[in-house]
N, CA, C and O atoms as a GROMACS GRO file, in nm:
protein
  572
    1MET      N    1   0.084  -0.118   0.000
    1MET     CA    2   0.000   0.000   0.000
    1MET      C    3   0.088   0.123   0.000
    1MET      O    4   0.202   0.121   0.048
    2HIS      N    5   0.036   0.228  -0.054
    2HIS     CA    6   0.110   0.352  -0.059
    2HIS      C    7   0.022   0.464  -0.007
    2HIS      O    8  -0.100   0.451  -0.006
    3SER      N    9   0.084   0.572   0.035
    3SER     CA   10   0.008   0.686   0.083
    3SER      C   11  -0.033   0.772  -0.034
    3SER      O   12   0.052   0.823  -0.107
    4GLY      N   13  -0.164   0.788  -0.053
    4GLY     CA   14  -0.214   0.872  -0.161
    4GLY      C   15  -0.240   1.013  -0.114
    4GLY      O   16  -0.280   1.099  -0.193
    5ALA      N   17  -0.217   1.039   0.015
    5ALA     CA   18  -0.248   1.170   0.070
    5ALA      C   19  -0.127   1.262   0.060
    5ALA      O   20  -0.013   1.219   0.076
    6SER      N   21  -0.153   1.389   0.033
    6SER     CA   22  -0.048   1.490   0.040
    6SER      C   23  -0.102   1.602   0.127
    6SER      O   24  -0.222   1.630   0.127
    7PHE      N   25  -0.013   1.666   0.200
    7PHE     CA   26  -0.056   1.766   0.296
    7PHE      C   27   0.016   1.897   0.271
    7PHE      O   28   0.133   1.898   0.234
    8ASP      N   29  -0.055   2.009   0.293
    8ASP     CA   30   0.011   2.138   0.282
    8ASP      C   31   0.071   2.174   0.418
    8ASP      O   32   0.060   2.096   0.513
    9VAL      N   33   0.133   2.290   0.428
    9VAL     CA   34   0.200   2.327   0.552
    9VAL      C   35   0.105   2.342   0.670
    9VAL      O   36   0.148   2.328   0.784
   10ASN      N   37  -0.020   2.368   0.645
   10ASN     CA   38  -0.118   2.381   0.753
   10ASN      C   39  -0.176   2.246   0.793
   10ASN      O   40  -0.257   2.240   0.886
   11GLY      N   41  -0.136   2.140   0.725
   11GLY     CA   42  -0.186   2.008   0.759
   11GLY      C   43  -0.319   1.973   0.694
   11GLY      O   44  -0.374   1.867   0.721
   12ALA      N   45  -0.371   2.059   0.609
   12ALA     CA   46  -0.499   2.029   0.544
   12ALA      C   47  -0.475   1.932   0.428
   12ALA      O   48  -0.392   1.958   0.341
   13SER      N   49  -0.547   1.824   0.429
   13SER     CA   50  -0.530   1.722   0.326
   13SER      C   51  -0.590   1.768   0.194
   13SER      O   52  -0.700   1.825   0.190
   14LYS      N   53  -0.516   1.743   0.086
   14LYS     CA   54  -0.565   1.779  -0.048
   14LYS      C   55  -0.620   1.658  -0.120
   14LYS      O   56  -0.698   1.672  -0.215
   15THR      N   57  -0.581   1.541  -0.077
   15THR     CA   58  -0.628   1.418  -0.139
   15THR      C   59  -0.662   1.319  -0.029
   15THR      O   60  -0.641   1.348   0.089
   16GLY      N   61  -0.714   1.205  -0.066
   16GLY     CA   62  -0.749   1.104   0.034
   16GLY      C   63  -0.896   1.070   0.022
   16GLY      O   64  -0.960   1.098  -0.079
   17TYR      N   65  -0.949   1.011   0.126
   17TYR     CA   66  -1.088   0.966   0.124
   17TYR      C   67  -1.169   1.039   0.230
   17TYR      O   68  -1.118   1.073   0.337
   18ARG      N   69  -1.295   1.062   0.200
   18ARG     CA   70  -1.388   1.128   0.291
   18ARG      C   71  -1.520   1.053   0.287
   18ARG      O   72  -1.555   0.992   0.186
   19LEU      N   73  -1.592   1.058   0.396
   19LEU     CA   74  -1.730   1.009   0.394
   19LEU      C   75  -1.816   1.126   0.352
   19LEU      O   76  -1.819   1.230   0.419
   20ILE      N   77  -1.886   1.111   0.241
   20ILE     CA   78  -1.970   1.218   0.187
   20ILE      C   79  -2.110   1.164   0.166
   20ILE      O   80  -2.128   1.058   0.105
   21GLY      N   81  -2.209   1.234   0.217
   21GLY     CA   82  -2.347   1.194   0.195
   21GLY      C   83  -2.383   1.210   0.048
   21GLY      O   84  -2.366   1.317  -0.009
   22LEU      N   85  -2.432   1.103  -0.013
   22LEU     CA   86  -2.464   1.108  -0.156
   22LEU      C   87  -2.572   1.211  -0.187
   22LEU      O   88  -2.566   1.276  -0.291
   23ALA      N   89  -2.670   1.226  -0.099
   23ALA     CA   90  -2.777   1.324  -0.124
   23ALA      C   91  -2.720   1.466  -0.126
   23ALA      O   92  -2.761   1.548  -0.209
   24LEU      N   93  -2.626   1.496  -0.037
   24LEU     CA   94  -2.564   1.629  -0.035
   24LEU      C   95  -2.480   1.652  -0.160
   24LEU      O   96  -2.485   1.760  -0.219
   25LEU      N   97  -2.404   1.552  -0.199
   25LEU     CA   98  -2.322   1.564  -0.320
   25LEU      C   99  -2.410   1.580  -0.444
   25LEU      O  100  -2.381   1.663  -0.530
   26ARG      N  101  -2.516   1.502  -0.451
   26ARG     CA  102  -2.609   1.510  -0.565
   26ARG      C  103  -2.671   1.649  -0.573
   26ARG      O  104  -2.678   1.708  -0.681
   27SER      N  105  -2.715   1.703  -0.460
   27SER     CA  106  -2.776   1.835  -0.456
   27SER      C  107  -2.676   1.944  -0.496
   27SER      O  108  -2.709   2.034  -0.573
   28PHE      N  109  -2.555   1.935  -0.444
   28PHE     CA  110  -2.451   2.032  -0.477
   28PHE      C  111  -2.422   2.034  -0.627
   28PHE      O  112  -2.421   2.140  -0.689
   29CYS      N  113  -2.400   1.917  -0.683
   29CYS     CA  114  -2.369   1.908  -0.827
   29CYS      C  115  -2.485   1.957  -0.912
   29CYS      O  116  -2.464   2.025  -1.013
   30HIS      N  117  -2.606   1.923  -0.873
   30HIS     CA  118  -2.724   1.966  -0.948
   30HIS      C  119  -2.735   2.118  -0.950
   30HIS      O  120  -2.777   2.177  -1.050
   31ASN      N  121  -2.698   2.182  -0.839
   31ASN     CA  122  -2.712   2.327  -0.827
   31ASN      C  123  -2.598   2.408  -0.887
   31ASN      O  124  -2.619   2.524  -0.924
   32VAL      N  125  -2.479   2.352  -0.898
   32VAL     CA  126  -2.365   2.434  -0.941
   32VAL      C  127  -2.294   2.385  -1.066
   32VAL      O  128  -2.220   2.462  -1.128
   33ALA      N  129  -2.313   2.262  -1.105
   33ALA     CA  130  -2.236   2.207  -1.218
   33ALA      C  131  -2.315   2.212  -1.348
   33ALA      O  132  -2.438   2.197  -1.348
   34VAL      N  133  -2.244   2.234  -1.457
   34VAL     CA  134  -2.302   2.224  -1.591
   34VAL      C  135  -2.220   2.124  -1.671
   34VAL      O  136  -2.104   2.097  -1.640
   35CYS      N  137  -2.281   2.071  -1.773
   35CYS     CA  138  -2.217   1.970  -1.858
   35CYS      C  139  -2.098   2.031  -1.932
   35CYS      O  140  -2.108   2.139  -1.990
   36LYS      N  141  -1.985   1.960  -1.931
   36LYS     CA  142  -1.867   2.006  -2.003
   36LYS      C  143  -1.883   1.988  -2.154
   36LYS      O  144  -1.818   2.057  -2.232
   37LYS      N  145  -1.970   1.896  -2.195
   37LYS     CA  146  -1.987   1.868  -2.338
   37LYS      C  147  -2.075   1.974  -2.406
   37LYS      O  148  -2.035   2.031  -2.508
   38CYS      N  149  -2.194   2.002  -2.349
   38CYS     CA  150  -2.285   2.098  -2.413
   38CYS      C  151  -2.284   2.234  -2.344
   38CYS      O  152  -2.337   2.331  -2.398
   39ASN      N  153  -2.225   2.243  -2.226
   39ASN     CA  154  -2.210   2.366  -2.150
   39ASN      C  155  -2.342   2.431  -2.109
   39ASN      O  156  -2.347   2.552  -2.084
   40LYS      N  157  -2.449   2.352  -2.101
   40LYS     CA  158  -2.576   2.410  -2.056
   40LYS      C  159  -2.660   2.315  -1.973
   40LYS      O  160  -2.743   2.360  -1.893
   41GLY      N  161  -2.644   2.187  -1.988
   41GLY     CA  162  -2.728   2.092  -1.917
   41GLY      C  163  -2.694   2.079  -1.769
   41GLY      O  164  -2.579   2.097  -1.728
   42GLU      N  165  -2.796   2.048  -1.689
   42GLU     CA  166  -2.775   2.024  -1.547
   42GLU      C  167  -2.720   1.882  -1.528
   42GLU      O  168  -2.752   1.791  -1.604
   43ILE      N  169  -2.640   1.868  -1.427
   43ILE     CA  170  -2.576   1.739  -1.398
   43ILE      C  171  -2.654   1.666  -1.289
   43ILE      O  172  -2.689   1.725  -1.187
   44THR      N  173  -2.679   1.539  -1.312
   44THR     CA  174  -2.739   1.455  -1.209
   44THR      C  175  -2.644   1.340  -1.177
   44THR      O  176  -2.574   1.290  -1.264
   45LEU      N  177  -2.643   1.299  -1.052
   45LEU     CA  178  -2.558   1.190  -1.005
   45LEU      C  179  -2.644   1.077  -0.952
   45LEU      O  180  -2.741   1.100  -0.878
   46GLU      N  181  -2.609   0.956  -0.988
   46GLU     CA  182  -2.674   0.837  -0.934
   46GLU      C  183  -2.567   0.731  -0.914
   46GLU      O  184  -2.481   0.711  -0.999
   47GLU      N  185  -2.573   0.665  -0.801
   47GLU     CA  186  -2.477   0.558  -0.777
   47GLU      C  187  -2.512   0.438  -0.865
   47GLU      O  188  -2.628   0.400  -0.875
   48ALA      N  189  -2.412   0.381  -0.928
   48ALA     CA  190  -2.431   0.261  -1.010
   48ALA      C  191  -2.423   0.140  -0.918
   48ALA      O  192  -2.316   0.083  -0.896
   49ILE      N  193  -2.537   0.101  -0.864
   49ILE     CA  194  -2.544  -0.005  -0.764
   49ILE      C  195  -2.480  -0.134  -0.814
   49ILE      O  196  -2.416  -0.206  -0.737
   50ASP      N  197  -2.497  -0.164  -0.941
   50ASP     CA  198  -2.444  -0.289  -0.997
   50ASP      C  199  -2.292  -0.287  -1.012
   50ASP      O  200  -2.232  -0.389  -1.044
   51ARG      N  201  -2.230  -0.171  -0.990
   51ARG     CA  202  -2.084  -0.161  -1.005
   51ARG      C  203  -2.015  -0.132  -0.873
   51ARG      O  204  -1.902  -0.084  -0.872
   52CYS      N  205  -2.081  -0.163  -0.761
   52CYS     CA  206  -2.021  -0.143  -0.630
   52CYS      C  207  -1.931  -0.261  -0.596
   52CYS      O  208  -1.958  -0.374  -0.635
   53SER      N  209  -1.824  -0.232  -0.523
   53SER     CA  210  -1.734  -0.336  -0.474
   53SER      C  211  -1.687  -0.293  -0.336
   53SER      O  212  -1.594  -0.214  -0.323
   54GLY      N  213  -1.753  -0.345  -0.233
   54GLY     CA  214  -1.722  -0.301  -0.098
   54GLY      C  215  -1.756  -0.154  -0.083
   54GLY      O  216  -1.867  -0.113  -0.115
   55LEU      N  217  -1.660  -0.075  -0.035
   55LEU     CA  218  -1.684   0.068  -0.015
   55LEU      C  219  -1.662   0.150  -0.142
   55LEU      O  220  -1.693   0.269  -0.145
   56ALA      N  221  -1.610   0.088  -0.246
   56ALA     CA  222  -1.590   0.157  -0.374
   56ALA      C  223  -1.714   0.140  -0.461
   56ALA      O  224  -1.781   0.037  -0.458
   57SER      N  225  -1.744   0.244  -0.536
   57SER     CA  226  -1.858   0.235  -0.627
   57SER      C  227  -1.830   0.322  -0.749
   57SER      O  228  -1.726   0.386  -0.760
   58SER      N  229  -1.924   0.322  -0.839
   58SER     CA  230  -1.918   0.408  -0.957
   58SER      C  231  -2.037   0.501  -0.951
   58SER      O  232  -2.144   0.465  -0.900
   59ILE      N  233  -2.019   0.620  -1.004
   59ILE     CA  234  -2.125   0.722  -1.004
   59ILE      C  235  -2.161   0.753  -1.148
   59ILE      O  236  -2.075   0.791  -1.228
   60ASN      N  237  -2.288   0.736  -1.183
   60ASN     CA  238  -2.336   0.776  -1.315
   60ASN      C  239  -2.359   0.927  -1.312
   60ASN      O  240  -2.443   0.976  -1.238
   61VAL      N  241  -2.284   1.001  -1.394
   61VAL     CA  242  -2.297   1.146  -1.405
   61VAL      C  243  -2.363   1.172  -1.540
   61VAL      O  244  -2.305   1.143  -1.644
   62THR      N  245  -2.486   1.226  -1.538
   62THR     CA  246  -2.565   1.241  -1.659
   62THR      C  247  -2.606   1.387  -1.680
   62THR      O  248  -2.637   1.458  -1.585
   63CYS      N  249  -2.605   1.430  -1.807
   63CYS     CA  250  -2.647   1.565  -1.845
   63CYS      C  251  -2.795   1.562  -1.882
   63CYS      O  252  -2.842   1.471  -1.950
   64SER      N  253  -2.869   1.663  -1.836
   64SER     CA  254  -3.013   1.671  -1.865
   64SER      C  255  -3.041   1.714  -2.009
   64SER      O  256  -3.152   1.692  -2.058
   65GLU      N  257  -2.945   1.775  -2.077
   65GLU     CA  258  -2.964   1.825  -2.213
   65GLU      C  259  -2.916   1.728  -2.320
   65GLU      O  260  -2.992   1.690  -2.409
   66CYS      N  261  -2.791   1.688  -2.312
   66CYS     CA  262  -2.733   1.608  -2.420
   66CYS      C  263  -2.719   1.460  -2.384
   66CYS      O  264  -2.670   1.380  -2.464
   67ASP      N  265  -2.761   1.423  -2.265
   67ASP     CA  266  -2.754   1.285  -2.216
   67ASP      C  267  -2.613   1.228  -2.212
   67ASP      O  268  -2.595   1.106  -2.212
   68ALA      N  269  -2.512   1.315  -2.208
   68ALA     CA  270  -2.374   1.268  -2.193
   68ALA      C  271  -2.363   1.196  -2.060
   68ALA      O  272  -2.417   1.241  -1.958
   69ILE      N  273  -2.293   1.085  -2.061
   69ILE     CA  274  -2.277   1.005  -1.939
   69ILE      C  275  -2.129   0.983  -1.912
   69ILE      O  276  -2.052   0.951  -2.002
   70ASN      N  277  -2.092   1.002  -1.787
   70ASN     CA  278  -1.958   0.972  -1.740
   70ASN      C  279  -1.975   0.883  -1.617
   70ASN      O  280  -2.066   0.906  -1.537
   71VAL      N  281  -1.890   0.784  -1.602
   71VAL     CA  282  -1.904   0.692  -1.489
   71VAL      C  283  -1.770   0.680  -1.415
   71VAL      O  284  -1.698   0.582  -1.432
   72PRO      N  285  -1.737   0.781  -1.332
   72PRO     CA  286  -1.612   0.771  -1.256
   72PRO      C  287  -1.627   0.676  -1.137
   72PRO      O  288  -1.736   0.657  -1.084
   73GLU      N  289  -1.515   0.617  -1.098
   73GLU     CA  290  -1.513   0.532  -0.980
   73GLU      C  291  -1.472   0.616  -0.860
   73GLU      O  292  -1.403   0.717  -0.875
   74THR      N  293  -1.516   0.576  -0.742
   74THR     CA  294  -1.489   0.653  -0.621
   74THR      C  295  -1.357   0.616  -0.555
   74THR      O  296  -1.321   0.672  -0.452
   75SER      N  297  -1.284   0.522  -0.613
   75SER     CA  298  -1.155   0.481  -0.559
   75SER      C  299  -1.065   0.432  -0.671
   75SER      O  300  -1.111   0.377  -0.771
   76ARG      N  301  -0.935   0.453  -0.653
   76ARG     CA  302  -0.838   0.397  -0.746
   76ARG      C  303  -0.823   0.248  -0.720
   76ARG      O  304  -0.846   0.200  -0.609
   77SER      N  305  -0.784   0.175  -0.824
   77SER     CA  306  -0.753   0.033  -0.809
   77SER      C  307  -0.604   0.018  -0.785
   77SER      O  308  -0.522   0.091  -0.843
   78THR      N  309  -0.569  -0.077  -0.700
   78THR     CA  310  -0.429  -0.111  -0.680
   78THR      C  311  -0.400  -0.235  -0.762
   78THR      O  312  -0.485  -0.276  -0.842
   79SER      N  313  -0.287  -0.295  -0.745
   79SER     CA  314  -0.255  -0.415  -0.823
   79SER      C  315  -0.356  -0.525  -0.792
   79SER      O  316  -0.401  -0.539  -0.678
   80GLY      N  317  -0.390  -0.601  -0.892
   80GLY     CA  318  -0.486  -0.709  -0.873
   80GLY      C  319  -0.630  -0.663  -0.872
   80GLY      O  320  -0.717  -0.735  -0.823
   81ASN      N  321  -0.658  -0.543  -0.925
   81ASN     CA  322  -0.794  -0.488  -0.930
   81ASN      C  323  -0.860  -0.480  -0.794
   81ASN      O  324  -0.981  -0.504  -0.781
   82ILE      N  325  -0.783  -0.448  -0.693
   82ILE     CA  326  -0.836  -0.427  -0.558
   82ILE      C  327  -0.851  -0.277  -0.540
   82ILE      O  328  -0.757  -0.201  -0.567
   83PHE      N  329  -0.966  -0.234  -0.494
   83PHE     CA  330  -0.987  -0.091  -0.474
   83PHE      C  331  -0.913  -0.045  -0.349
   83PHE      O  332  -0.919  -0.108  -0.244
   84GLU      N  333  -0.843   0.066  -0.364
   84GLU     CA  334  -0.760   0.119  -0.255
   84GLU      C  335  -0.841   0.147  -0.129
   84GLU      O  336  -0.794   0.119  -0.019
   85VAL      N  337  -0.960   0.201  -0.142
   85VAL     CA  338  -1.041   0.233  -0.025
   85VAL      C  339  -1.074   0.107   0.055
   85VAL      O  340  -1.075   0.110   0.178
   86ASN      N  341  -1.101  -0.004  -0.013
   86ASN     CA  342  -1.129  -0.130   0.056
   86ASN      C  343  -1.004  -0.183   0.125
   86ASN      O  344  -1.010  -0.230   0.239
   87GLU      N  345  -0.892  -0.174   0.056
   87GLU     CA  346  -0.765  -0.219   0.113
   87GLU      C  347  -0.731  -0.139   0.239
   87GLU      O  348  -0.691  -0.196   0.340
   88ARG      N  349  -0.747  -0.009   0.232
   88ARG     CA  350  -0.719   0.076   0.348
   88ARG      C  351  -0.816   0.050   0.462
   88ARG      O  352  -0.778   0.051   0.579
   89PHE      N  353  -0.943   0.027   0.428
   89PHE     CA  354  -1.044   0.001   0.531
   89PHE      C  355  -1.012  -0.127   0.607
   89PHE      O  356  -1.014  -0.129   0.730
   90VAL      N  357  -0.983  -0.233   0.535
   90VAL     CA  358  -0.949  -0.360   0.599
   90VAL      C  359  -0.821  -0.345   0.680
   90VAL      O  360  -0.813  -0.392   0.794
   91TYR      N  361  -0.721  -0.279   0.623
   91TYR     CA  362  -0.594  -0.260   0.693
   91TYR      C  363  -0.614  -0.182   0.823
   91TYR      O  364  -0.557  -0.218   0.926
   92SER      N  365  -0.694  -0.076   0.819
   92SER     CA  366  -0.714   0.006   0.939
   92SER      C  367  -0.780  -0.074   1.050
   92SER      O  368  -0.742  -0.062   1.167
   93LEU      N  369  -0.879  -0.155   1.016
   93LEU     CA  370  -0.945  -0.234   1.120
   93LEU      C  371  -0.857  -0.349   1.169
   93LEU      O  372  -0.860  -0.382   1.288
   94ARG      N  373  -0.780  -0.409   1.080
   94ARG     CA  374  -0.687  -0.515   1.122
   94ARG      C  375  -0.580  -0.458   1.214
   94ARG      O  376  -0.536  -0.524   1.308
   95THR      N  377  -0.537  -0.334   1.189
   95THR     CA  378  -0.439  -0.267   1.274
   95THR      C  379  -0.493  -0.248   1.415
   95THR      O  380  -0.418  -0.252   1.512
   96CYS      N  381  -0.624  -0.229   1.426
   96CYS     CA  382  -0.690  -0.214   1.556
   96CYS      C  383  -0.726  -0.349   1.618
   96CYS      O  384  -0.785  -0.355   1.725
   97GLY      N  385  -0.690  -0.457   1.549
   97GLY     CA  386  -0.720  -0.590   1.601
   97GLY      C  387  -0.862  -0.636   1.574
   97GLY      O  388  -0.911  -0.727   1.639
   98LYS      N  389  -0.928  -0.574   1.479
   98LYS     CA  390  -1.067  -0.608   1.448
   98LYS      C  391  -1.075  -0.687   1.319
   98LYS      O  392  -0.991  -0.673   1.230
   99GLY      N  393  -1.176  -0.772   1.310
   99GLY     CA  394  -1.193  -0.857   1.193
   99GLY      C  395  -1.322  -0.829   1.119
   99GLY      O  396  -1.378  -0.720   1.126
  100LEU      N  397  -1.368  -0.930   1.047
  100LEU     CA  398  -1.484  -0.916   0.959
  100LEU      C  399  -1.611  -0.875   1.032
  100LEU      O  400  -1.687  -0.793   0.981
  101ALA      N  401  -1.634  -0.928   1.151
  101ALA     CA  402  -1.755  -0.891   1.226
  101ALA      C  403  -1.756  -0.741   1.256
  101ALA      O  404  -1.860  -0.676   1.245
  102SER      N  405  -1.642  -0.687   1.294
  102SER     CA  406  -1.632  -0.543   1.322
  102SER      C  407  -1.649  -0.460   1.196
  102SER      O  408  -1.710  -0.353   1.199
  103VAL      N  409  -1.595  -0.511   1.085
  103VAL     CA  410  -1.610  -0.441   0.957
  103VAL      C  411  -1.758  -0.432   0.921
  103VAL      O  412  -1.806  -0.327   0.881
  104ARG      N  413  -1.829  -0.544   0.935
  104ARG     CA  414  -1.973  -0.544   0.905
  104ARG      C  415  -2.050  -0.448   0.996
  104ARG      O  416  -2.136  -0.374   0.950
  105THR      N  417  -2.017  -0.450   1.125
  105THR     CA  418  -2.085  -0.362   1.220
  105THR      C  419  -2.059  -0.216   1.187
  105THR      O  420  -2.152  -0.135   1.186
  106MET      N  421  -1.934  -0.183   1.159
  106MET     CA  422  -1.900  -0.044   1.128
  106MET      C  423  -1.972   0.004   1.002
  106MET      O  424  -2.024   0.116   1.000
  107CYS      N  425  -1.977  -0.078   0.900
  107CYS     CA  426  -2.048  -0.041   0.776
  107CYS      C  427  -2.196  -0.019   0.804
  107CYS      O  428  -2.256   0.076   0.753
  108ALA      N  429  -2.256  -0.105   0.885
  108ALA     CA  430  -2.398  -0.093   0.916
  108ALA      C  431  -2.426   0.034   0.997
  108ALA      O  432  -2.520   0.108   0.967
  109VAL      N  433  -2.345   0.061   1.099
  109VAL     CA  434  -2.365   0.177   1.184
  109VAL      C  435  -2.348   0.308   1.106
  109VAL      O  436  -2.422   0.404   1.128
  110LEU      N  437  -2.251   0.311   1.014
  110LEU     CA  438  -2.226   0.432   0.935
  110LEU      C  439  -2.312   0.440   0.809
  110LEU      O  440  -2.296   0.532   0.729
  111ASN      N  441  -2.403   0.343   0.791
  111ASN     CA  442  -2.490   0.338   0.673
  111ASN      C  443  -2.407   0.336   0.544
  111ASN      O  444  -2.441   0.402   0.446
  112LEU      N  445  -2.298   0.258   0.547
  112LEU     CA  446  -2.214   0.240   0.429
  112LEU      C  447  -2.258   0.115   0.356
  112LEU      O  448  -2.338   0.036   0.407
  113GLN      N  449  -2.206   0.098   0.236
  113GLN     CA  450  -2.229  -0.026   0.162
  113GLN      C  451  -2.170  -0.141   0.242
  113GLN      O  452  -2.086  -0.119   0.329
  114PRO      N  453  -2.214  -0.263   0.215
  114PRO     CA  454  -2.153  -0.378   0.284
  114PRO      C  455  -2.003  -0.383   0.258
  114PRO      O  456  -1.956  -0.332   0.156
  115PRO      N  457  -1.927  -0.443   0.349
  115PRO     CA  458  -1.782  -0.447   0.333
  115PRO      C  459  -1.740  -0.532   0.214
  115PRO      O  460  -1.823  -0.601   0.154
  116PRO      N  461  -1.613  -0.526   0.179
  116PRO     CA  462  -1.563  -0.608   0.068
  116PRO      C  463  -1.594  -0.755   0.092
  116PRO      O  464  -1.576  -0.805   0.203
  117THR      N  465  -1.639  -0.824  -0.011
  117THR     CA  466  -1.674  -0.966   0.004
  117THR      C  467  -1.550  -1.054   0.007
  117THR      O  468  -1.555  -1.166   0.056
  118LYS      N  469  -1.438  -1.004  -0.046
  118LYS     CA  470  -1.314  -1.082  -0.050
  118LYS      C  471  -1.227  -1.048   0.071
  118LYS      O  472  -1.107  -1.024   0.055
  119PHE      N  473  -1.284  -1.046   0.190
  119PHE     CA  474  -1.212  -1.005   0.310
  119PHE      C  475  -1.087  -1.090   0.331
  119PHE      O  476  -0.981  -1.037   0.366
  120ALA      N  477  -1.097  -1.221   0.312
  120ALA     CA  478  -0.983  -1.311   0.331
  120ALA      C  479  -0.870  -1.278   0.234
  120ALA      O  480  -0.753  -1.287   0.271
  121SER      N  481  -0.904  -1.240   0.111
  121SER     CA  482  -0.798  -1.206   0.015
  121SER      C  483  -0.728  -1.076   0.055
  121SER      O  484  -0.608  -1.060   0.029
  122TYR      N  485  -0.801  -0.984   0.118
  122TYR     CA  486  -0.738  -0.861   0.167
  122TYR      C  487  -0.642  -0.895   0.280
  122TYR      O  488  -0.532  -0.840   0.287
  123ASN      N  489  -0.683  -0.985   0.370
  123ASN     CA  490  -0.595  -1.028   0.478
  123ASN      C  491  -0.469  -1.093   0.423
  123ASN      O  492  -0.359  -1.066   0.471
  124ALA      N  493  -0.484  -1.178   0.322
  124ALA     CA  494  -0.369  -1.246   0.262
  124ALA      C  495  -0.275  -1.144   0.198
  124ALA      O  496  -0.153  -1.154   0.211
  125ARG      N  497  -0.332  -1.046   0.129
  125ARG     CA  498  -0.249  -0.943   0.065
  125ARG      C  499  -0.175  -0.862   0.171
  125ARG      O  500  -0.057  -0.831   0.154
  126LEU      N  501  -0.243  -0.826   0.280
  126LEU     CA  502  -0.178  -0.751   0.387
  126LEU      C  503  -0.066  -0.832   0.451
  126LEU      O  504   0.039  -0.777   0.486
  127LEU      N  505  -0.088  -0.962   0.468
  127LEU     CA  506   0.016  -1.049   0.523
  127LEU      C  507   0.138  -1.051   0.431
  127LEU      O  508   0.251  -1.041   0.478
  128ASP      N  509   0.115  -1.064   0.301
  128ASP     CA  510   0.227  -1.066   0.205
  128ASP      C  511   0.307  -0.936   0.210
  128ASP      O  512   0.430  -0.938   0.213
  129VAL      N  513   0.237  -0.823   0.210
  129VAL     CA  514   0.304  -0.693   0.213
  129VAL      C  515   0.380  -0.676   0.344
  129VAL      O  516   0.493  -0.628   0.345
  130SER      N  517   0.317  -0.713   0.455
  130SER     CA  518   0.381  -0.701   0.587
  130SER      C  519   0.505  -0.789   0.596
  130SER      O  520   0.608  -0.746   0.646
  131THR      N  521   0.494  -0.912   0.548
  131THR     CA  522   0.607  -1.006   0.551
  131THR      C  523   0.724  -0.953   0.469
  131THR      O  524   0.839  -0.958   0.513
  132THR      N  525   0.695  -0.903   0.350
  132THR     CA  526   0.800  -0.847   0.265
  132THR      C  527   0.867  -0.728   0.332
  132THR      O  528   0.989  -0.715   0.330
  133THR      N  529   0.787  -0.641   0.392
  133THR     CA  530   0.841  -0.523   0.459
  133THR      C  531   0.930  -0.562   0.576
  133THR      O  532   1.039  -0.507   0.593
  134VAL      N  533   0.885  -0.657   0.657
  134VAL     CA  534   0.964  -0.703   0.772
  134VAL      C  535   1.096  -0.764   0.726
  134VAL      O  536   1.201  -0.735   0.783
  135ARG      N  537   1.091  -0.847   0.624
  135ARG     CA  538   1.214  -0.909   0.572
  135ARG      C  539   1.313  -0.804   0.521
  135ARG      O  540   1.433  -0.813   0.547
  136ASN      N  541   1.262  -0.706   0.449
  136ASN     CA  542   1.349  -0.600   0.398
  136ASN      C  543   1.412  -0.519   0.511
  136ASN      O  544   1.530  -0.487   0.506
  137CYS      N  545   1.333  -0.488   0.613
  137CYS     CA  546   1.385  -0.412   0.728
  137CYS      C  547   1.490  -0.493   0.803
  137CYS      O  548   1.593  -0.439   0.843
  138MET      N  549   1.464  -0.622   0.823
  138MET     CA  550   1.560  -0.706   0.895
  138MET      C  551   1.689  -0.723   0.814
  138MET      O  552   1.798  -0.726   0.872
  139ALA      N  553   1.677  -0.734   0.684
  139ALA     CA  554   1.796  -0.747   0.599
  139ALA      C  555   1.881  -0.620   0.606
  139ALA      O  556   2.003  -0.628   0.613
  140LYS      N  557   1.816  -0.505   0.605
  140LYS     CA  558   1.889  -0.378   0.616
  140LYS      C  559   1.954  -0.364   0.753
  140LYS      O  560   2.066  -0.313   0.764
  141ALA      N  561   1.884  -0.408   0.857
  141ALA     CA  562   1.938  -0.399   0.993
  141ALA      C  563   2.059  -0.491   1.010
  141ALA      O  564   2.149  -0.460   1.088
  142ALA      N  565   2.061  -0.602   0.940
  142ALA     CA  566   2.170  -0.699   0.952
  142ALA      C  567   2.295  -0.655   0.876
  142ALA      O  568   2.404  -0.708   0.900
  143GLU      N  569   2.281  -0.558   0.787
  143GLU     CA  570   2.397  -0.513   0.707
  143GLU      C  571   2.497  -0.436   0.791
  143GLU      O  572   2.599  -0.391   0.739
   0.00000   0.00000   0.00000
């Protein structure tokens, strides 16, 4: 995993992940955004439910005038087509000593999508990365 966040001198993050209410985002875009293609249509946002993967999803962005459609994803993919937000979510809870039951509870309490279904594969990937990191650190320390 890598850090996708960058910070300015005041500590304000310019990138990273945020929990954003879809209704608020939809309302904001509808009120202030116009279509880049026709430069006049109102923009509507709808989550593409069939393209969700854990906490990552796709958003259908549609123009009311020209019907232009854009479908951006809410997270970057890492190697192996794993969404970074899911990888970070699993890693953060594993760091706290929590497992799948806690992940499910947290998603339910925060009204998030269900957690990644490939939880075991995320654990395996984290183990591989951790093992490689430990071996590299020990090899450097032994030099």
